[in-house]
Structure formats: structure tokens, C-alpha cells
N, C-alpha and C positions, 0 to 999 in steps of 0.2 A: 280651255275647252270649258263646259261649262262642270261641277260637281251633281254629284248624283240629287232630281229630285223625288217625289213619289213617283211607288208604281207597283202594279197589282200582276198574275199572273197573263189576268184575259188582256192584253194589251201591252203595246209599249206606251213610253214615255209620249208626249210631246219631243224633249228638247233630242228625244231618237228619229220621230218621222225629220225634224227638222234638218237632224246630224244626216241622213240619208239626200236628202234633199238638198240638201245647201252645197255639204261639201263630194260624197259623192254622184252625187245625178242623177238617183233614178227618184222614181215617182212615186215606185207602191214597192210596199216590201213582198217577200216573193216564198210560197209555198209554208212552211212553218219558220219562216226569220223570223217573226215578232214576235212567235210565243217561244223563239230561243233565244230570242234577246232581251224577252221580259223577262224571264227565269234569272237569268246571269246578273242584270239590273238590281233585282231584287237577290242579291247575295246567296246564291244557289246553284246549285252543281250541276254539271247537262252535259249529255251522252247524246253527240249527233251523228248519226249515218245518213250521208246526202248525199247524192249521185254526183260525180262532175259536172261544175258547171253552174251545179246548184246553189251558189252563192252561201262558203261557208263562212269562208272567212267577214263577212259581215258579221257575223252571227257573235265574234268577239272582236273584234273590230269599231261597234258603234261602242259598243260595253263597256272596253278597255276609257274610250274617249269620254264619257260622260262619269263611271265611277271614278272617285278622288282616289290618284298613285297610277304605275304603268300599270296595265296589258305585256304581260311576259308571257309569248307567245315560242311552246317548245317545237320546233321541227329539226328532222336527218335533213332539208333542200340544205345545203349550206350553197351551192351550187345557186340556189335561187333565194334567197335569205335582198343580195344586192337588190334583182330585179321588181321584188313585193316591197323594201324601204324606199326603192326611187321614185314607184308608183303611188305612196302612201304623203312622199315627201314632194310631189309635184301636184298634191290636192290642200298638203294645207297641212297634213295631219302630222305634227313631232314621231319622229319612228326612226330607229336605229335596228344594227344586229351587232352580237359579239360571234366571230366567227377564227375558229385558224385562218382564217384569209385577212384577217387582220394584221396590223407590225403590231408589235408592243406600244409603241405611243399613240398610235389609232386607237387604241382599244380602251387604255387608261384617258385618253378625252372621252372616250364612250360611257365609258362607270362613273369619269366625274358628272355627266349629265345625270344618266340616273343616279346618283346620290344628292343631286339640285334640286329632281324633282321639274328636270326639264322636257323629258318621254312620256309621250301617248303611251309609245307600242316599244315593247325591244325585242327582236326576234333570238332565240338564245339553241345551241346547238345543246340537246343533249346531254352530251361528253360534259363540254363547259358547264352547263346549269348547275351539272351533280360536282363538279369543284367546290373542296371548303370556304375557299376566296370566296367564288361566285355566290357561295350561301350567306355566309357572313355581309355581302355588299344587299340580297335582299332581304335582311336581318336590319340593316341599316333603312331602309328603304320603304318608302309607302308602295303596297302590291296593288294593286285593284282586280287584277285577276288572272290565274293562270289559263292558258288556252297550249292544248296538248294538240297539239295537227298532227296528222297522221297516225291517229292510234295503235292504229290495227300492228304496226308496229311491238306492242308488245305481245304481241300471241304469237307460242311458238308452232301455232297449227297455220301460220301463213310463210309468203315466202320474201316476205320482209321483214322478216323477224329483226328488232336491235335489244341487245341483253339491255342498255344502256336504260331501255323502255321499262325493263322489268322498276327500276330504283327509282322510276319517279313515283309509285306510293309515298316516297319522306315528301312530297310538298303535302299530302293530308293532314301530316304530322308536325312536320313541322309548320304549315301555315295554315291551323285549322278555321280560321273565320275568311282564308282570303278565299273564294270561288272557282272551280274550274271547272272549264269546260275542254272534254276529250270529242278531236272530230275525226273523220273518219270515209270515206265513202268506200270500203270494201270488207264487208264486219261479215262473214257467216256466223250463223245462232251460238256455233261453237267460238267462234272467233271474242265474238258479242260479250260471252260471259267472260269471257277470259280476262277483257275490256275492265270490264267491272272490279271483275277479282284483284286482278295484279292494280289497278289504278286506282285503291280504291274511292269505286262507286257507288255503292249502293244505295244510297239516299238520291244520286243521281236521275232526275224527269229522264228518259230517252224520248228522241225523237229522230223514229223512222221513215224519211219518205219515203215515193213512192221511186223508184227504178222507171218507168217505163216511161223511155223519150220517143213521143212521138215522130219526130224531125229523122232519130236512127234506122236504119234499114242492116239486118244481119243479113247476108249469104252465107250456104255453104255447098261449095263444089270439089269434087272425086279428083283427088290430089294424080295429076298426070303434066310432070314436066313442069314441077311451082312457079319456076324462072319465070317461063314461059307466060302462064298461065296472069303471072304478077303483072309480067307488061304487059300482058294483054289490057289487063284490069285498067289500066292505069291510063294507057294509052288512046284505052275507049271513052274512060267515064272518067278520069279525076286529071288529065297532063296540064301536068303546070302549077299542079295543089302542089299544096303541103301534105306530107300524112308520114303515117308511121306503121312501118314493120316489122314484125315480131318477128327472131329467132329462138331458136331453145340456144344453141352454143355461139361463142364464141365466132368462132374458125368460119358459122354458116356467114353472121354479120359481116364479119370483114368481107369474105369474098362473093359473095352477095352484094355487098355497095360497091364494091368495083364492077362487079356483072353491069350493075343498071346504070352505076357512070358510064361504061365504057358504050351504051346505048342511046344515051342522052339524056338519062337523068342527070341531076341537082341526086345529088345522095349522097349520103355523109355517116358511119357505121359510129353506134355506139353502145361501149359497153365493161366493165370494172376492172379491163385487160391494159385498157387507156391509159396511158396516165394524167390524173388527174387536171393540169392544162390542158389538153386538146379534149377531153370532156367534158369540158366548162364550157372552150370554145365552138366548140358542135353544136351542143345548148344553146347558145349565145345566138347565132346563125340562124337555128331553127324560128328561136323565137323573132328574132328582127326578120331575117328575110322571108321574104312571098317565095313560096312555091319549092322545098324543102325539101327532098321526102328525107327521113335519118331511118337508119333500119338499127336495129336493138333487139336486148335481151332486154328479160324485165326490169335489167338496173334503170330503166330509162323511163318518162310518163307521170311517175310519183308529185304531182303536186302541179306541174308544167298545166300553165297559164296564157294560150294560143287561142283568140278566136275562130281562127281560118284553117284550123284541121279537117281538112274533106273527108280524108278514108285514116279507117286502121286497119292492117291486112295483117293476116296470122300464117306465117310461110308455114308453118309447125306445129300442129295443136297443142295448146297449153297440156299439162300435163294432170290440173284439176281445175273446176270451175271455176278455183278463189283465185286462182292464178292468170287466169282465163281476163 
């Protein structure tokens, strides 16, 4: 990909528009995408709050491809990294990931690609990024930007708190001239303030997009035999559609998934109590098959990229609006 040309905050370069068309197959940018890309292309930090499906990934992928060096994407979604990288490789983007799923030999190959300057994007789990060896590798590499995905994980107010995220403030200290972009679809005012503080983003431009989604309809009903109500909702409105059913406990997830299966619904459980191989297998089935229903705790859903999810049902009311 070409190196960065000139850019100001009023728009994106012609290179960015060309990349959008030729690599990703989109004709125009959506919402604030163009402004965000221009900000990062210009070497500045950004904090992006954008609803799921709003196109957050392009906001760091395109600048990473156009700025000299590799874009390092910090993501807690180990189970999804391979899917994200595979999708980029299919459109000709030089991408790879480093996480605990790789063998020692595979990890060394990726590290060598990094040192050789052969990557546009490298996805790294926060635990891996913070290792001295990884930081030393980045010191020896040219880094185009840091993208901190699911940045709400830094917040102790939220339900997805990851202590490793707090340590990501060292990126500002160790790589002061590398732009950083933090992205999330889940952040109230308190969480956003904590993101700014904990990630040292005081100088970052904030891009807060509207969460109004005209194509999404919300319905609330009194709870009377919730499983039977769920089954009727599914049969009447979403027979053979893909969907997610959220429960508050692991026990409820397992029993609800089994109950739906007995009634002819293709349903699978997902929660932190399942071993990682089972969780990954169920997630991959959900992403690749049509008409599958995942019954899950809030351990499921963060970063899921599946265009044909037709319903989300909460069998139990979440404990907070942010959790919802």
C-alpha cells in the first residue's frame, strides 16, 4: 500500500477513498468515518464511540494501510482474531495475529513478518502486547498506529473490565509519536471519562455517533413463562433466523439451550464456564451457519461480525442499562 500523503481534518485523502473502493468495495464513507480516518492519518489521537455495525474497523484499517509501518490492533477477542485476519487476507491486506492460539513456531513466523515490515495490520491480545518481548519487537519495528478495540474494557464501571487494559497507558509513554485510536460501542459518560483518563487520551478528538438505528425495533413484555414466550416469539417472527438469547446465569444458559433444542430450535450454549475449545467451536458455528440461535451470558457478543442476526432476546432483564 502507498505511504501517507498530505491530509487535513476536513476530509480524507484520495488514497483513502481509493482504498475504500478498491480494497473494501464500498463507494462512500458512512457517518463520521471520513473525519475519523483523516484525524488518524494526520497523526492525531481519536476516541470513537460508534454503534455495532457502524463501521469502526475501517476507521483504523485504512489509516494503518496508508501510514508507513504496521497498524497494531489491541483486541480482547482472541476467538475472533482469526476471522478478522482471514477476511482481510481475502481482500489483499497483509494481516496477521499474535495470541495464545498460535504455536511457538507460528508466533515466530509472525514476529519475523513484523520485523521485516511485511504487515499492514497486526492483531494482538492486550496480555501479549504488554509482554517485554512484544514491546521490544515493536521498538524495532515501524508502527503506523495503535488501535485499542473494545476500549470500554478499561472501565471498572463496566461489565467487560479487563485489568490489562489499564496498563495500555504505557503506549502513550513508550510510543509518544504514534497515533492511537480507541474504539467502542459501549460507553456511557462515566465509562468514556475513564477511557480518556486511563488510556491518556486527553488530547484525542472524540467522535460520538448517534445510536439511533431505525431498522431496530424494541419490544418489552411482562414475563409469564419466559421460555414459552421466547419460543412463540421465535416461531411467529423468526423461524429459522439467526439470533441471540441472553440469560443472566450459566445454569440458565445451559437449560434454556437444551429446552429449545428439544423443541426443534437449532440452539447452542455459550458462557465462560465452557472450555475454550467448545466456546470457540460454538462461536464459529454461529458465524458460519444460517439459522443458529446462541443462548449466552454477556460473555458472548462483543465484536461479533455477523450480518444476518435477526433478533436479540433478553430472557432476564440486565442489571444495568450499560449491561443491556
